[in-house]
Backbone as CSV, one residue per row, in Angstrom:
resi,resn,N_x,N_y,N_z,CA_x,CA_y,CA_z,C_x,C_y,C_z
1,PHE,95.208,113.411,104.456,96.258,112.672,105.180,96.149,111.179,104.889
2,ALA,94.940,110.634,105.025,94.751,109.197,104.802,95.055,108.830,103.358
3,LEU,94.735,109.732,102.419,94.962,109.443,101.005,96.444,109.241,100.721
4,SER,97.297,110.129,101.244,98.731,110.008,101.004,99.340,108.883,101.835
5,ARG,98.872,108.733,103.063,99.435,107.702,103.943,99.210,106.309,103.380
6,TYR,98.026,106.079,102.825,97.700,104.749,102.316,97.777,104.668,100.793
7,ARG,98.360,105.710,100.165,98.577,105.744,98.713,97.288,105.456,97.941
8,ILE,96.233,106.152,98.307,94.951,105.998,97.622,94.893,106.988,96.469
9,SER,94.654,106.487,95.259,94.686,107.350,94.082,93.401,107.291,93.266
10,LYS,92.411,106.551,93.731,91.131,106.504,93.016,90.021,106.285,94.036
11,TYR,88.812,106.565,93.604,87.664,106.483,94.517,86.521,105.752,93.815
12,PRO,85.822,104.819,94.476,86.090,104.347,95.845,87.197,103.296,95.882
13,THR,87.958,103.293,96.957,88.996,102.291,97.197,88.679,101.572,98.502
14,LEU,88.704,100.259,98.470,88.434,99.456,99.661,89.708,98.737,100.079
15,LYS,90.268,99.144,101.203,91.491,98.547,101.731,91.152,97.574,102.859
16,LEU,91.912,96.497,102.944,91.713,95.494,103.983,92.811,95.627,105.040
17,PHE,92.403,95.669,106.303,93.349,95.725,107.418,93.221,94.453,108.253
18,ARG,94.384,93.927,108.672,94.405,92.779,109.582,95.344,93.101,110.738
19,ASN,94.841,92.935,111.955,95.659,93.220,113.138,96.308,94.602,113.061
20,GLY,95.553,95.562,112.525,96.041,96.932,112.440,96.971,97.203,111.276
21,MET,97.218,96.193,110.434,98.125,96.363,109.299,97.344,96.365,107.997
22,MET,97.676,97.317,107.115,97.008,97.375,105.820,97.607,96.340,104.874
23,MET,96.740,95.567,104.246,97.192,94.582,103.291,97.509,95.254,101.953
24,LYS,98.513,94.740,101.253,98.895,95.337,99.976,97.812,95.151,98.926
25,ARG,97.133,94.009,98.997,96.119,93.717,97.991,94.780,94.311,98.417
26,GLU,94.298,95.241,97.632,93.012,95.858,97.946,91.880,95.050,97.318
27,TYR,90.663,95.365,97.709,89.504,94.682,97.135,89.284,95.187,95.716
28,ARG,89.251,94.272,94.743,89.105,94.655,93.339,87.827,94.101,92.710
29,GLY,86.963,93.541,93.542,85.753,92.935,93.004,84.645,93.940,92.745
30,GLN,83.494,93.399,92.434,82.319,94.223,92.147,81.893,95.000,93.387
31,ARG,81.475,96.248,93.185,81.006,97.078,94.301,79.533,96.803,94.557
32,SER,79.262,95.649,95.131,77.887,95.298,95.475,77.896,94.619,96.838
33,VAL,76.757,94.633,97.514,76.663,94.030,98.842,77.034,92.553,98.788
34,THR,76.496,91.844,97.804,76.749,90.405,97.695,78.227,90.106,97.475
35,ALA,78.843,90.841,96.534,80.249,90.586,96.209,81.165,90.916,97.385
36,ILE,80.901,92.030,98.055,81.738,92.419,99.195,81.559,91.439,100.354
37,ALA,80.320,91.001,100.579,80.061,90.025,101.643,80.773,88.708,101.349
38,ASP,80.758,88.281,100.078,81.467,87.055,99.695,82.968,87.196,99.935
39,PHE,83.497,88.368,99.598,84.925,88.626,99.799,85.286,88.529,101.280
40,ILE,84.466,89.123,102.130,84.731,89.096,103.574,84.660,87.669,104.107
41,ARG,83.684,86.898,103.611,83.582,85.494,104.037,84.838,84.711,103.633
42,GLN,85.336,84.975,102.430,86.557,84.299,101.977,87.746,84.656,102.865
43,GLN,87.793,85.922,103.289,88.897,86.375,104.128,88.835,85.779,105.532
44,LYS,87.655,85.339,105.935,87.488,84.765,107.267,87.800,83.266,107.300
45,VAL,87.984,82.664,106.125,88.335,81.242,106.075,89.734,81.055,106.664
46,ASP,89.888,80.051,107.504,91.173,79.775,108.148,92.223,79.446,107.083
47,PRO,93.315,80.217,107.020,94.335,79.968,105.995,95.279,78.817,106.343
48,ILE,95.155,78.282,107.552,96.086,77.242,108.003,95.471,75.857,107.812
49,LYS,96.178,75.011,107.087,95.721,73.632,106.892,96.318,72.760,107.997
50,GLU,95.459,72.008,108.684,95.957,71.146,109.753,96.513,69.848,109.178
51,ILE,97.682,69.453,109.670,98.335,68.215,109.254,97.965,67.109,110.243
52,HIS,97.493,65.991,109.718,97.092,64.876,110.581,98.108,63.737,110.568
53,SER,99.090,63.845,109.686,100.169,62.861,109.617,101.401,63.556,109.051
54,LEU,102.568,63.269,109.620,103.789,63.917,109.138,104.121,63.517,107.705
55,GLU,103.508,62.448,107.229,103.707,62.050,105.832,103.165,63.117,104.880
56,GLU,102.188,63.885,105.348,101.621,64.952,104.517,102.652,66.032,104.210
57,VAL,103.639,66.184,105.103,104.679,67.196,104.886,105.473,66.878,103.622
58,ASN,105.636,65.599,103.329,106.410,65.189,102.151,105.665,65.422,100.845
59,THR,104.386,65.756,100.941,103.587,65.940,99.719,103.221,67.404,99.479
60,VAL,103.815,68.325,100.247,103.479,69.739,100.041,103.967,70.188,98.668
61,ASP,103.301,71.170,98.116,103.629,71.700,96.796,104.932,72.491,96.884
62,ARG,106.008,71.969,96.313,107.305,72.652,96.386,107.450,73.730,95.323
63,ASP,106.398,73.974,94.565,106.386,75.132,93.667,105.876,76.369,94.397
64,ARG,105.494,76.186,95.660,105.036,77.305,96.482,105.871,77.374,97.760
65,ARG,105.823,78.520,98.407,106.527,78.691,99.684,105.633,78.180,100.810
66,ASN,106.177,77.337,101.665,105.398,76.725,102.745,106.009,77.048,104.103
67,ILE,105.153,77.388,105.061,105.579,77.551,106.450,104.770,76.567,107.289
68,ILE,105.489,75.733,108.041,104.843,74.669,108.811,105.130,74.871,110.293
69,GLY,104.074,74.858,111.088,104.214,75.003,112.532,103.911,73.700,113.246
70,TYR,104.730,73.356,114.220,104.531,72.155,115.034,104.279,72.615,116.470
71,PHE,103.067,72.360,116.960,102.663,72.885,118.267,102.153,71.775,119.178
72,ASP,102.335,72.005,120.472,101.802,71.084,121.466,100.285,71.218,121.520
73,GLN,99.812,72.466,121.586,98.368,72.711,121.701,97.925,73.804,120.725
74,LYS,96.702,73.640,120.259,96.130,74.659,119.380,95.755,75.905,120.173
75,ASP,95.274,75.693,121.375,94.893,76.815,122.236,96.113,77.263,123.042
76,SER,97.032,77.934,122.351,98.264,78.380,123.007,98.682,79.725,122.433
77,GLU,99.466,80.454,123.194,99.927,81.770,122.740,100.806,81.644,121.500
78,ASN,101.624,80.596,121.470,102.492,80.382,120.310,101.675,80.225,119.034
79,TYR,100.636,79.397,119.105,99.825,79.164,117.910,99.030,80.408,117.531
80,HIS,98.555,81.161,118.504,97.795,82.372,118.191,98.666,83.380,117.440
81,THR,99.940,83.456,117.798,100.867,84.320,117.051,101.017,83.813,115.622
82,PHE,101.214,82.511,115.474,101.341,81.873,114.162,100.096,82.146,113.319
83,GLU,98.942,82.077,113.963,97.663,82.296,113.291,97.557,83.725,112.759
84,LYS,97.966,84.693,113.563,97.937,86.099,113.127,98.828,86.314,111.907
85,VAL,100.024,85.752,111.965,100.971,85.886,110.858,100.409,85.237,109.596
86,ALA,99.823,84.059,109.736,99.257,83.342,108.592,98.128,84.126,107.945
87,ASN,97.310,84.780,108.742,96.214,85.568,108.191,96.721,86.738,107.365
88,ILE,97.804,87.357,107.802,98.350,88.500,107.070,99.037,88.064,105.783
89,LEU,99.737,86.938,105.824,100.534,86.486,104.677,99.869,85.343,103.915
90,ARG,98.579,85.204,104.059,97.843,84.088,103.464,97.965,84.020,101.942
91,ASP,98.183,85.166,101.282,98.304,85.177,99.822,99.730,84.937,99.349
92,ASP,100.673,84.907,100.277,102.080,84.813,99.891,102.717,83.472,100.220
93,CYS,102.186,82.775,101.214,102.726,81.472,101.624,101.579,80.506,101.907
94,VAL,101.903,79.217,101.857,100.976,78.186,102.324,101.340,77.891,103.775
95,PHE,100.347,77.943,104.655,100.593,77.696,106.080,99.964,76.373,106.498
96,LEU,100.741,75.561,107.212,100.270,74.278,107.715,100.656,74.164,109.186
97,ALA,99.910,73.344,109.933,100.206,73.170,111.357,99.851,71.763,111.807
98,ALA,100.665,71.242,112.717,100.416,69.929,113.330,100.417,70.111,114.841
99,PHE,99.595,69.298,115.528,99.426,69.460,116.975,99.602,68.126,117.710
100,GLY,99.909,68.257,119.005,99.921,67.092,119.888,100.853,65.989,119.456
101,ASP,100.330,64.758,119.500,101.147,63.586,119.184,101.685,63.622,117.756
102,VAL,100.902,64.179,116.842,101.329,64.227,115.437,102.626,65.017,115.290
103,SER,102.768,66.072,116.060,103.922,66.965,115.913,105.060,66.666,116.889
104,GLN,104.877,65.676,117.734,105.802,65.451,118.854,107.259,65.293,118.425
105,THR,107.505,64.537,117.365,108.894,64.287,116.946,109.577,65.544,116.421
106,GLU,108.792,66.550,116.060,109.361,67.798,115.544,109.462,68.866,116.628
107,ARG,109.128,68.495,117.865,109.120,69.474,118.962,110.101,69.088,120.070
108,PHE,111.253,68.601,119.668,112.213,68.159,120.691,112.728,69.312,121.552
109,SER,112.630,70.545,121.061,113.057,71.705,121.865,111.904,72.686,122.064
110,GLY,110.679,72.171,121.979,109.507,73.030,122.125,108.819,73.269,120.797
111,ASP,107.766,74.084,120.816,107.051,74.397,119.579,108.036,74.901,118.524
112,ASN,107.765,74.520,117.283,108.758,74.724,116.232,108.081,75.191,114.943
113,VAL,108.705,76.126,114.241,108.194,76.598,112.952,109.320,76.525,111.936
114,ILE,109.029,75.941,110.777,110.038,75.856,109.717,109.488,76.426,108.420
115,TYR,110.406,76.839,107.575,110.063,77.357,106.249,110.607,76.408,105.201
116,LYS,109.723,75.962,104.307,110.136,75.118,103.190,110.122,75.977,101.929
117,PRO,111.293,76.356,101.420,111.343,77.202,100.223,110.867,76.454,98.984
118,MET,110.734,77.193,97.895,110.385,76.583,96.620,111.570,75.749,96.132
119,GLY,111.271,74.591,95.550,112.334,73.735,95.031,112.569,72.515,95.903
120,GLU,112.683,71.366,95.272,112.807,70.102,95.996,114.115,69.983,96.775
121,THR,115.178,70.594,96.268,116.498,70.380,96.874,116.918,71.500,97.823
122,VAL,116.091,72.525,97.960,116.452,73.660,98.825,116.194,73.278,100.281
123,PRO,117.181,73.473,101.164,117.009,73.049,102.564,115.999,73.902,103.325
124,ASP,115.394,73.291,104.341,114.445,74.007,105.200,115.183,75.014,106.083
125,LEU,114.440,76.023,106.530,114.977,77.017,107.458,114.124,77.025,108.717
126,VAL,114.762,77.039,109.865,114.055,76.992,111.145,113.965,78.388,111.741
127,TYR,112.799,78.729,112.265,112.625,79.999,112.975,113.219,79.855,114.372
128,LEU,114.145,80.742,114.707,114.864,80.625,115.978,114.419,81.649,117.017
129,GLY,113.478,82.517,116.638,113.034,83.548,117.564,111.912,83.079,118.472
130,SER,111.401,84.015,119.265,110.309,83.715,120.195,108.978,83.701,119.453
131,LEU,108.210,82.638,119.648,106.901,82.532,119.001,105.835,83.376,119.691
132,THR,106.156,83.935,120.830,105.196,84.832,121.487,105.412,86.280,121.051
133,ASN,106.474,86.517,120.303,106.780,87.859,119.804,106.228,87.997,118.394
134,PHE,105.084,88.657,118.256,104.432,88.765,116.951,105.307,89.506,115.949
135,ASP,105.857,90.650,116.338,106.644,91.462,115.403,107.820,90.678,114.841
136,LEU,108.502,89.952,115.697,109.660,89.168,115.274,109.241,88.016,114.359
137,THR,108.173,87.327,114.751,107.685,86.200,113.948,107.198,86.672,112.587
138,TYR,106.467,87.781,112.580,105.956,88.319,111.317,107.097,88.760,110.404
139,ALA,108.088,89.456,110.959,109.218,89.930,110.152,109.954,88.756,109.511
140,TRP,110.131,87.675,110.277,110.804,86.485,109.740,109.981,85.854,108.621
141,ALA,108.692,85.694,108.859,107.824,85.054,107.866,107.691,85.915,106.612
142,GLN,107.580,87.217,106.786,107.463,88.099,105.620,108.716,88.028,104.760
143,ASP,109.863,87.981,105.408,111.126,87.883,104.676,111.179,86.612,103.839
144,LYS,110.556,85.546,104.341,110.565,84.273,103.620,109.458,84.213,102.557
145,CYS,108.296,84.778,102.869,107.134,84.646,101.987,107.110,85.677,100.861
146,VAL,107.651,86.851,101.120,107.644,87.916,100.115,109.076,88.107,99.636
147,PRO,109.427,87.564,98.479,110.813,87.637,98.014,111.252,89.077,97.782
148,LEU,112.536,89.329,97.959,113.079,90.667,97.743,112.884,91.092,96.298
149,VAL,113.100,90.152,95.374,112.887,90.412,93.949,111.652,89.637,93.516
150,ARG,110.619,90.364,93.111,109.361,89.730,92.716,109.198,89.758,91.199
151,GLU,108.405,88.837,90.690,108.113,88.838,89.255,106.924,89.747,88.988
152,ILE,107.037,90.581,87.968,105.909,91.397,87.542,105.257,90.726,86.339
153,THR,103.935,90.640,86.378,103.149,90.054,85.296,102.033,91.022,84.946
154,PHE,101.300,90.711,83.892,100.157,91.561,83.557,99.065,91.435,84.612
155,GLU,99.060,90.312,85.330,98.039,90.101,86.351,98.301,90.940,87.604
156,ASN,99.567,91.097,87.989,99.852,91.840,89.228,100.439,93.227,88.987
157,GLY,100.536,93.619,87.716,101.171,94.894,87.388,100.484,96.097,88.006
158,GLU,99.144,96.125,87.936,98.408,97.252,88.510,98.610,97.306,90.017
159,GLU,98.576,96.145,90.636,98.751,96.057,92.088,100.124,96.583,92.506
160,LEU,101.171,96.213,91.762,102.517,96.684,92.082,102.645,98.182,91.840
161,THR,102.015,98.662,90.782,102.051,100.091,90.476,101.420,100.902,91.594
162,GLU,100.341,100.360,92.164,99.624,101.092,93.208,100.400,101.171,94.519
163,GLU,101.494,100.418,94.645,102.331,100.561,95.836,103.039,101.913,95.850
164,GLY,103.083,102.571,94.674,103.503,103.966,94.620,104.988,104.230,94.684
165,ILE,105.825,103.219,94.505,107.272,103.441,94.519,107.862,102.943,93.201
166,PRO,108.986,103.524,92.762,109.559,103.180,91.453,109.924,101.702,91.333
167,PHE,110.132,101.273,90.094,110.525,99.898,89.795,111.994,99.856,89.372
168,LEU,112.726,98.907,89.898,114.011,98.509,89.329,113.771,97.133,88.736
169,ILE,113.818,97.034,87.409,113.367,95.818,86.724,114.495,95.159,85.943
170,LEU,114.595,93.860,86.105,115.441,93.051,85.237,114.545,92.408,84.190
171,PHE,114.790,92.711,82.930,114.121,92.019,81.827,115.035,90.872,81.404
172,HIS,114.519,89.666,81.432,115.359,88.519,81.080,114.523,87.463,80.371
173,VAL,115.198,86.640,79.578,114.539,85.490,78.966,114.138,84.545,80.090
174,LYS,112.933,84.016,80.017,112.399,83.205,81.114,113.350,82.091,81.521
175,GLU,114.003,81.471,80.550,114.894,80.346,80.840,116.258,80.800,81.382
176,ASP,116.532,82.079,81.317,117.824,82.601,81.773,117.797,82.819,83.281
177,THR,117.937,81.738,84.013,117.905,81.838,85.478,119.225,82.361,86.044
178,GLU,120.297,82.235,85.277,121.607,82.699,85.759,121.608,84.214,85.963
179,SER,121.077,84.947,84.991,121.021,86.409,85.112,120.121,86.819,86.267
180,LEU,119.013,86.107,86.431,118.100,86.406,87.536,118.794,86.185,88.876
181,GLU,119.529,85.079,88.990,120.235,84.793,90.244,121.286,85.859,90.543
182,LYS,121.991,86.320,89.518,122.980,87.391,89.707,122.292,88.667,90.181
183,PHE,121.177,88.998,89.549,120.424,90.198,89.915,119.934,90.096,91.357
184,GLN,119.363,88.950,91.709,118.877,88.744,93.075,120.014,88.888,94.084
185,HIS,121.154,88.325,93.748,122.306,88.374,94.656,122.783,89.808,94.854
186,GLU,122.879,90.566,93.758,123.386,91.936,93.865,122.377,92.866,94.528
187,VAL,121.102,92.640,94.304,120.081,93.435,94.998,120.195,93.204,96.500
188,ALA,120.334,91.938,96.895,120.467,91.618,98.319,121.762,92.182,98.898
189,ARG,122.817,92.200,98.095,124.131,92.649,98.572,124.236,94.173,98.622
190,GLN,123.672,94.847,97.608,123.880,96.288,97.485,122.681,97.140,97.894
191,LEU,121.478,96.571,97.825,120.293,97.428,97.898,119.301,97.059,98.987
192,ILE,119.685,96.194,99.918,118.734,95.769,100.945,118.217,96.969,101.737
193,SER,119.038,98.002,101.907,118.608,99.186,102.667,117.594,100.026,101.900
194,GLU,117.459,99.786,100.592,116.519,100.554,99.768,115.147,99.885,99.679
195,LYS,115.015,98.715,100.303,113.719,98.035,100.299,112.685,98.940,100.946
196,GLY,111.598,99.170,100.276,110.583,100.088,100.776,110.573,101.406,100.031
197,SER,111.691,101.720,99.354,111.734,102.953,98.566,111.763,102.664,97.075
198,ILE,111.965,101.398,96.719,111.939,100.994,95.315,111.570,99.515,95.257
199,ASN,110.815,99.123,94.253,110.420,97.725,94.087,111.414,97.014,93.179
200,PHE,111.936,95.898,93.637,112.867,95.099,92.849,112.063,94.021,92.125
201,LEU,112.102,94.055,90.800,111.240,93.183,90.007,112.028,92.515,88.887
202,HIS,111.484,91.406,88.400,112.002,90.828,87.162,110.828,90.513,86.256
203,ALA,111.075,90.584,84.944,110.002,90.440,83.960,110.466,89.570,82.804
204,ASP,109.551,88.776,82.290,109.788,87.959,81.102,109.868,88.898,79.899
205,CYS,111.029,88.968,79.265,111.194,89.955,78.192,110.364,89.626,76.958
206,GLU,109.947,88.370,76.805,109.063,88.041,75.687,107.671,88.622,75.922
207,LYS,107.193,88.509,77.164,105.867,89.035,77.483,105.855,90.556,77.523
208,PHE,106.980,91.147,77.924,107.052,92.603,78.064,107.894,93.216,76.945
209,ARG,107.588,92.811,75.715,108.291,93.354,74.562,108.070,94.859,74.418
210,HIS,106.842,95.307,74.720,106.530,96.725,74.508,107.380,97.647,75.376
211,PRO,107.486,97.404,76.700,108.380,98.256,77.492,109.826,98.210,77.001
212,LEU,110.270,97.052,76.511,111.628,96.961,75.975,111.785,97.829,74.732
213,LEU,110.804,97.758,73.841,110.846,98.604,72.646,110.836,100.076,73.028
214,HIS,110.157,100.371,74.115,110.063,101.737,74.623,111.443,102.286,74.974
215,ILE,112.347,101.410,75.394,113.715,101.828,75.724,114.692,101.369,74.640
216,GLN,114.141,101.126,73.445,114.926,100.780,72.261,115.736,99.498,72.459
217,LYS,115.074,98.514,73.082,115.683,97.205,73.278,114.729,96.138,72.756
218,THR,115.265,94.948,72.519,114.460,93.795,72.121,114.859,92.624,73.016
219,PRO,114.091,91.524,72.987,114.486,90.347,73.770,115.907,89.871,73.478
220,ALA,116.396,90.152,72.267,117.764,89.750,71.920,118.805,90.502,72.740
221,ASP,118.430,91.661,73.286,119.355,92.458,74.103,119.371,92.022,75.565
222,CYS,118.423,91.196,75.952,118.313,90.810,77.358,119.506,89.962,77.786
223,PRO,119.927,90.053,79.058,119.266,90.748,80.168,119.493,92.262,80.146
224,VAL,118.431,92.995,80.489,118.465,94.455,80.535,117.894,94.905,81.876
225,ILE,118.545,95.865,82.503,118.050,96.447,83.757,117.610,97.877,83.493
226,ALA,116.466,98.254,84.047,115.971,99.623,83.888,115.219,100.049,85.134
227,ILE,115.170,101.347,85.352,114.327,101.940,86.390,113.144,102.593,85.708
228,ASP,111.952,102.342,86.222,110.758,103.078,85.807,110.301,103.897,87.006
229,SER,110.406,105.216,86.883,110.060,106.111,87.990,108.605,106.542,87.942
230,PHE,107.855,106.034,86.963,106.480,106.434,86.658,106.437,107.792,85.967
231,ARG,107.608,108.370,85.705,107.695,109.554,84.856,108.524,109.200,83.624
232,HIS,109.680,108.581,83.880,110.581,108.200,82.801,111.162,106.824,83.087
233,MET,111.758,106.246,82.041,112.504,105.003,82.202,113.979,105.284,81.956
234,TYR,114.819,104.742,82.826,116.261,104.937,82.731,116.925,103.571,82.615
235,VAL,117.785,103.422,81.618,118.421,102.129,81.357,119.780,102.055,82.049
236,TYR,119.997,100.964,82.756,121.313,100.699,83.355,122.270,100.364,82.214
237,PRO,123.432,101.034,82.153,124.284,100.922,80.959,124.633,99.501,80.529
238,GLU,125.213,98.702,81.426,125.659,97.355,81.053,125.304,96.365,82.152
239,PHE,124.584,95.307,81.803,124.195,94.317,82.808,125.406,93.722,83.509
240,ARG,126.480,93.469,82.762,127.654,92.806,83.359,128.283,93.635,84.478
241,ASP,127.970,94.938,84.514,128.567,95.807,85.539,127.895,95.683,86.904
242,ILE,126.810,94.906,87.005,126.117,94.855,88.303,126.983,94.232,89.390
243,GLU,127.975,93.443,88.985,128.842,92.809,89.979,129.967,93.723,90.449
244,ILE,130.085,94.912,89.853,131.049,95.901,90.347,130.490,96.469,91.644
245,PRO,131.214,96.351,92.751,130.673,96.793,94.045,130.140,98.225,94.007
246,GLY,128.888,98.375,94.419,128.291,99.699,94.535,127.719,100.285,93.260
247,LYS,127.952,99.648,92.118,127.525,100.222,90.830,126.002,100.264,90.713
248,LEU,125.351,99.149,91.022,123.890,99.106,90.933,123.272,100.014,91.992
249,ARG,123.861,100.032,93.167,123.367,100.898,94.243,123.436,102.370,93.832
250,GLN,124.531,102.772,93.183,124.677,104.168,92.770,123.616,104.547,91.747
251,PHE,123.264,103.607,90.881,122.213,103.844,89.880,120.899,104.185,90.570
252,VAL,120.569,103.438,91.628,119.338,103.698,92.384,119.443,105.005,93.166
253,LEU,120.600,105.259,93.778,120.783,106.507,94.526,120.692,107.719,93.604
254,ASP,121.149,107.567,92.363,121.047,108.666,91.398,119.595,108.967,91.049
255,LEU,118.743,107.955,91.132,117.308,108.204,90.948,116.776,109.017,92.119
256,HIS,117.074,108.577,93.336,116.549,109.243,94.529,117.063,110.677,94.659
257,SER,118.302,110.913,94.259,118.883,112.252,94.392,118.390,113.200,93.308
258,GLY,117.736,112.643,92.293,117.263,113.467,91.184,118.269,113.587,90.060
259,LYS,119.417,112.929,90.209,120.458,113.051,89.191,119.995,112.516,87.832
260,LEU,119.348,111.361,87.825,118.894,110.793,86.556,117.902,111.721,85.871
261,HIS,116.988,112.286,86.650,115.986,113.197,86.085,116.646,114.514,85.660
262,ARG,117.593,114.990,86.458,118.288,116.252,86.150,119.075,116.118,84.852
263,GLU,119.742,114.988,84.697,120.514,114.778,83.477,119.609,114.619,82.262
264,PHE,118.402,114.138,82.503,117.416,114.042,81.422,117.128,115.427,80.847
265,HIS,116.977,116.418,81.733,116.630,117.769,81.284,117.844,118.598,80.876
266,HIS,118.987,118.398,81.553,120.113,119.316,81.366,121.382,118.646,80.858
267,GLY,121.333,117.351,80.571,122.534,116.666,80.137,123.367,116.219,81.325
268,PRO,124.485,115.549,81.065,125.312,115.010,82.155,125.804,116.094,83.098
269,ASP,125.884,115.760,84.399,126.464,116.684,85.368,127.909,116.982,84.971
270,PRO,128.382,118.210,85.214,129.761,118.568,84.844,130.802,117.615,85.422
271,THR,130.578,117.140,86.633,131.557,116.247,87.269,131.620,114.892,86.583
272,ASP,130.576,114.584,85.793,130.548,113.289,85.110,131.038,113.379,83.673
273,SER,131.314,114.591,83.186,131.705,114.775,81.797,133.194,114.500,81.635
274,THR,133.567,113.295,81.855,134.957,112.882,81.727,135.075,111.905,80.582
275,PRO,136.268,111.806,79.978,136.438,110.860,78.866,136.012,109.456,79.259
276,GLY,135.319,108.829,78.351,134.865,107.467,78.605,133.478,107.407,79.186
277,GLN,132.948,108.556,79.640,131.614,108.564,80.224,130.624,109.348,79.374
278,GLU,131.137,109.978,78.305,130.265,110.833,77.506,129.140,110.040,76.861
279,GLU,129.469,108.834,76.400,128.451,108.020,75.735,127.341,107.639,76.698
280,ILE,127.720,107.259,77.935,126.724,106.908,78.947,125.864,108.108,79.268
281,GLY,126.507,109.287,79.362,125.756,110.506,79.648,124.724,110.795,78.587
282,GLU,125.085,110.528,77.345,124.143,110.790,76.262,122.924,109.890,76.364
283,VAL,123.163,108.634,76.733,122.040,107.716,76.910,121.154,108.174,78.051
284,ALA,121.800,108.578,79.163,121.044,108.969,80.349,120.248,110.238,80.132
285,SER,120.674,111.069,79.155,120.002,112.351,78.976,118.761,112.238,78.101
286,ASN,118.488,111.052,77.583,117.329,110.892,76.714,116.446,109.723,77.126
287,PRO,115.979,109.672,78.371,115.136,108.539,78.774,113.727,108.675,78.232
288,PRO,113.123,107.569,77.809,111.723,107.631,77.368,110.789,107.789,78.550
289,GLU,109.537,108.086,78.238,108.538,108.202,79.295,108.257,106.831,79.909
290,SER,107.663,106.865,81.100,107.330,105.631,81.810,106.446,104.736,80.960
291,SER,106.741,103.457,80.997,105.901,102.481,80.312,104.961,101.793,81.284
292,PHE,105.444,101.515,82.506,104.648,100.758,83.469,103.576,101.607,84.140
293,GLN,103.664,102.934,83.988,102.597,103.772,84.524,101.265,103.427,83.857
294,LYS,101.361,102.896,82.634,100.145,102.527,81.900,99.423,101.354,82.550
295,LEU,100.120,100.616,83.424,99.470,99.519,84.136,98.652,100.010,85.312
296,ALA,98.847,101.283,85.687,98.084,101.850,86.799,96.633,102.024,86.389
297,PRO,95.705,102.166,87.354,94.302,102.361,87.025,94.110,103.572,86.133
298,SER,93.162,103.493,85.235,92.866,104.608,84.347,92.542,105.858,85.140
299,GLU,93.010,107.009,84.651,92.750,108.265,85.353,91.280,108.652,85.293
300,THR,90.538,108.032,84.394,89.112,108.356,84.295,88.263,107.383,85.090
301,ARG,88.910,106.416,85.757,88.149,105.434,86.521,88.351,105.688,88.005
302,TYR,87.376,106.293,88.632,87.403,106.552,90.070,88.578,107.442,90.493
303,THR,89.159,108.220,89.566,90.366,108.948,89.926,90.084,110.081,90.891
304,LEU,90.921,110.163,91.927,90.791,111.231,92.909,92.007,112.143,92.844
305,LEU,93.182,111.560,92.671,94.414,112.335,92.583,94.914,112.279,91.148
306,ARG,95.111,113.417,90.522,95.432,113.427,89.104,96.929,113.488,88.819
307,ASP,97.731,113.957,89.754,99.156,114.095,89.502,99.876,112.774,89.710
308,ARG,99.489,111.770,88.929,100.076,110.445,89.123,101.547,110.421,88.725
309,ASP,101.964,111.369,87.835,103.359,111.340,87.432,104.288,111.849,88.517
310,GLU,103.733,112.242,89.653,104.571,112.657,90.771,104.834,111.512,91.733
311,LEU,104.294,110.319,91.438,104.483,109.189,92.350,105.966,108.866,92.510
C-alpha cells in the first residue's frame, strides 16, 4: 500500500515529510549516518531570511520567486503559518520576513504577505486570504512557487520521472519565449483540471536533441509538443493548433482514455477515419517508445517494482 501510495519504485528510498506532507524531492545522498545526519541538519536550517530594512526588498534576486511576509510579531499565529509554508516550499521560493517597526509601513491593514514573481517589471501579488488558515495559505503559495509549466533538465529529469505521471512537453528553442508563453497560456486555459494527472513541462530542444530524434524531429522543427507516457511518445500534430479551443485538452484526454495507445496497436478509431484525418491517424498509429523513461532510476539499482512501463 505504502509503495503505491508514495510511488516508491526502488529500495532503499528515503522520503522527507513536513507537517504530514510528503516532499517531492527525496533524499538522494550517500546512505551513511554522517551524510543523512548532515542532510537532516540542512533541513532544520530556517528557510526564512529576516529583513532588517525595507531597502533590502529592492535588492532581492528577481531571477527567483520571492515571498515576503510583513508581521507585527514573530511569536504569532500568522507567522507560524508562514513558517510552516516556507519549510515545505523552501526549494521552490525564497522566503523573507520583516517584523515590528521595520514592517510597519507595509501593514496598514494588518499582517501582510506578498509574492514577487520573476522579472523586474512583473507586478507583485498580495495574499488576500487568512494567514491563520494553513491550507489556504499553502495552496496560494504553492500556486505561486511551483509553476504550472516547469522546465525539465538533465538535473531534475529523474526527480520528475519519479512523480509517476506522464509528461506533456513543449520542445522549444531556448530563445523562443513566444511559443513557451502560448503553451503556458493554453495549458492554464484548457488543462488546469488535469494538474496532478500529467506533468506540464518545457525543454530546451538543443539540449534534448535525442528525444526529438526519437520522434523523428530536429531543433529545426521546434516548437514541438509531445506526450511521453513512459511507454510511448505521441506527437501533437501541429503546434499552431494549440490555440483551437479544446484541441490540446482532447490530446491529453485521448491519452487518459487509452485512445492514443489503442490507435498505436490497432490504427485510427473508425469514427476518426474521415477524409483529412487519415494522415494524422497514420502518425498516431506509429509512436516510438518512451524516451524520458530512460531518465528514471536504473532497474538494477535498488529496484523493487519492475513493471515501470505501467506508470
